[in-house]
N, C-alpha and C positions, 0 to 999 in steps of 0.2 A: 442223730447221724450228721457228720460233718463231711462236706465235700470240699476238697482244696483245688485251687487253681492259681495261676500266676497273678491274675488281675480280676477284680470284681468290678463291674461297672453298674451304678445304681441309676436307672433311668434309660428309656428307649426312645428318646427324642433324637433330634439332630445331633447334639453334642455328644450324647451317650454312644449312639451307634456310629458316629464318625470315629470316635475314639476306639471303640471296640473293634471295628473293622480294620483300622489301621494296625492295631496290636495284633490281631489274628494273622493278617497279612505277614507280620514280622515273626510268626511262629509261636507266639505265646498262646497259652490256654487262657480263655476269657470266659466269664459268665456274666451274663447281663440280667439284672433284676428289674422288673417293671411292675407297677401296681395296676396298670390299666390292662384291658383285655387284648391289646395289641399295641404295635409300635406307632409313634407319631407324635406324642406330646401335643403341642398346639398346631401342629401340622395335621389337623384331624378332618376327617369326612364323616358326616353322619348320613346313614341311609334308613329312612323310614317311610313307610306307607307309599312306596313308588318314588319318593323323592330323594335327592342327593344334595347335601349341603356341605360346602368347604366352609365351616363355621369358625375355624381358627385362622392360621395364616392364609392369605388370600392369593398371593403369588410370591416369587422371590426373583431377585436380581443377582447378577454376578459382576463384581468389581474388580476382584484380584485375579491375577493370572492363575494362582493355585486353585481357586474355586472354579474358574472357567474351564480348566482342564478337566476337573471332576465332572462338571456339568456336560461337556461335550461327549464324555463317555456314557453318562446317562441318557443323553439324547439318542446316541447310536444305539443304545439298548431299548429304546422306546419307553423309558421310564419318566422322561419330561418332555414337554412340548411348549413352544412359544404361544403365548396368548396375547393377542391384539384386539382388545375390546374397544367399542365405541365409549369414550369416557366423557362425562359431563362434570362440571365443578359448579356447585351451588355457593355463591357468596365468594367473598375476597380471600385469597390465600393468607394464612396467618403469617405475621412478620416473624422471620428466622426460620421458616419452614423448610429451607433448602432450595436448591435451584434445579429447574429443569426436570423433564420426564426421563425415566431410564431408557437406556438404548433397546432394552428387551425385557419383557416380563415373562417369566416361566412359571409353569405349573406342574405338579406331579401327575402321573398317569396311572390309573384312571381316576385316582383321588390324590389329594395333597400329600398322602404319605405313601405314594407309590415307590420312591427312592428307599424310604425307610423299610417298607415291607420287604423289598429285595435284599437290603443289607441285613436285615434281621433273620432272614431265610438261611443265610450262611453261617449264622453265629449260634451259640448255645444261649438262647433266651428264655427266661422263665417269665411269662406273663401272668397277671392276677396275683402276684406275690407281694404282699406288703412287708417292708422292712420294719421290724420291731425295735431293733438296737444294734449299734455298731460299737466295736470295742478294739483298741490297738494294744497288744502286748508283745512287741516283736514282730507280729504278723497281724492281719486284720481278721477279725471275727464278726460275721454279719449274721445276726439272728432274725429269722423271719417269723411272721405272726403265726404260720402253721406249725411252729416248733422246730423246723430244720435250722441247721447251723452251717454256714459257709465260711470257708477261710481262703485267704489269698496273701501273696506277698505284698500286693499294692491294691489301692482303692481309688476309683474315680467316681466322684459323687456329683450328679448333674440335677439334683432337685433344685427348685427355686431357692434363692439364697436363705429366706427365713426358715424354710424346712431343712435345708442343710445344716443351718446353725443349730436347730433343735436336735437334730440327730448327733451332732458333734458335742454338744453340751456347752454350758456356760464358760467352763474353764478352758476350753480348747483356744489355742492361739489364733486361729482363723475366725473365731465366732464374732468378735466384735466388728470386724471388717464386713463379715456377711450381713450382720443386722443392720448396717449402715448403707446397704445397697438399696436405692429408692425404686421399688417395684410398683407399677400402677396397673389397675384392673381394667378390663374391658367386659361389658355385657354384650353378648350377640343375640340378635333375633332372627329366627329362621320362619319364612312364610312360604307355603307351598300352594300353588293354584292349579287345579285341574282345568286344563285347556282342551280336554278331548272333544268338547261340543264346538270348538273353533273360537271360543272367547278368550283371546290371547292377552297377555299383560306386556306390552312393549311401549315403554315411555320414551322411546327414541335413543336409548343409551343402553349399554350393557354393564356399566359400573359408573359410579359417581363418588367424587369427594364432596363432603357436605360440610361447609364452615358455618352454618347458619342455625343449626338446632341440636337436638339430643344426638342425632347420628353424625358419625364422621366419615362413614363409608358404607356403600351399598352396592351389591353386585348380583348379577343373574348367573346362577352356577351352570346352567346347561349350555351357556355360550362357550364355556371353557372346553378345550380339546379333550376328547375321551370321555366326557360326562353323559350320562343317560338319565332317563326319568323325566318327571314333570317340571313345570315352571317353577324353579325353587330360587327364591330371593333371600339373601343374607345381608343383614346390616349390622354394623358395629357402632355401638354407642361411643360417644367421646369420653375421654378419660375423666373429665370433670363430672359428666352426668353420671358415669359409672361409679366414681368414688361417692358421689352423693346418695347413691341408691344401692350401694354395695350389698347390704344385708336385706333387701326387699325380696320377696319370693318370686320365684320364676315366672308364675302365671301374671302377676302384676306387671313385671317388667316387660313381658312379652305384649300385653295389651298396649302399654304406654308407648313402647318403641314401634309397634305396628301402626299406631295412630301417625307417627312422623314418617314411616316407610310408605304408607298407602298415599300420603299427600305427595311424596316425591314420585310415586309410581302413577299417581293421577288415576286411581281406580275408584274414587268415590267412596261409597259405603259398602264396596264389595268385601265380603270376608273371606279369608284364606280357608282352603280345605284342611290345612295343617299350620299350627302356629305354636312355636316353642321358643324358649329362651335358654341360653347357657352362660354361665358366669366363668370368666377366665380371671381368677384372683390375681395371678401373677403374670400379666399379659406382656408387659414391656417395662424396660428399665428407663428411668427419667435421666439418669446420667451414668452412662457405662464406665467402667473402671479401665478398660482397654489394656489389660495386662496378659491377655490371652487365656490365662486360667490362674487360680490361686494354687500354690504349691507349698507343701510342707515336707521338706526333704528327709527329715529323720523318720517320718511316718509313712514316707512314699505315698503321699495323699494328694491328689489334685481335685479341685472343686471347679467345675467348667459350666458354661452357659453363655447364651448370647449376650448377656450383661457384662461379660468379661471381654467382648470382642466386637462392640459396636451394634448390638441389637440385630435384627433381622435373621432370616435363616442362615445366610452366609455367615454371619457373626457366630452362630451356634455351632456350625460345622467346623469353622476355624478353630474355636475354642476346644472343640474335641481333638482336633489335630495336634494343638500345643499340649494338651493334657497327655495324649499318647506319647509325644516325643519326650516329655519329662520322665514319664514311667520307664520308657525303653533306656533312657540315659541312666536311671537309677539301677536298673537290673544290669546294665553293663559294668556298673561300679562294684557289683557284688564280689 
């Protein structure tokens, strides 16, 4: 069975839903395909055993007027809130790390995917669907692993660059550029402590940048606005450590990173009530291409992601906006 629409968007993270929402507002029929169980991508929140962890993106900032306008609408709708943590820094700031602290840090409500859940609720989204193959023959044909086939005039692909290249195939004109985008991994560790007996875990800060060990960042989730649940700490490993241990199993990684986390939290030999690790294989781009999106005009194909527009949540959202604009322009030329 084939289902047709104006545009198919692959991926329900910030880029995909930013583009899909913009296209739908313009009156186009859009189908969003996402392999995960819900929206969010790396803006993810894990809920387990009474704990809540933002184990992907930790917060976002707003630098452009365009994104600040969108942010204000989300704030008015109760989808985001400002986060003002007590921040500590371990070690010296790396050379070339950028200057100053952001004027405001924002988080999604009640989890990091709050905005994305709202956007997805207004769209035709198919979750838990894996794309088996894509093909262009005057129009786009997207074959799903469940045997269904979808067709559309245009396609927006927001998978990580290596995965987008694999779908397009070696012969596609965009594949070489996609294969040369330098994406880096991050391992995340999640540690939950039962404090119902009054034994708290408060090292004197709510979040910290760590420039001295395997961790690069750690944060207390329940300090963020709208969060519930127990004392949940998330730590992100440095890129170097994550690359060196990319293929280790999650149990080993969790134990190694917890040793570093427990030292920073000053909890001695106390063990967490929940300990887990998650690998983000394509967590960040080492050198963004800053093109907004990649565009193939003859095929009406956009490839988008934060790696196209300066990393960060804002970069992903902006890339989705640029992809939508290119699609709308191409449809107007029909």
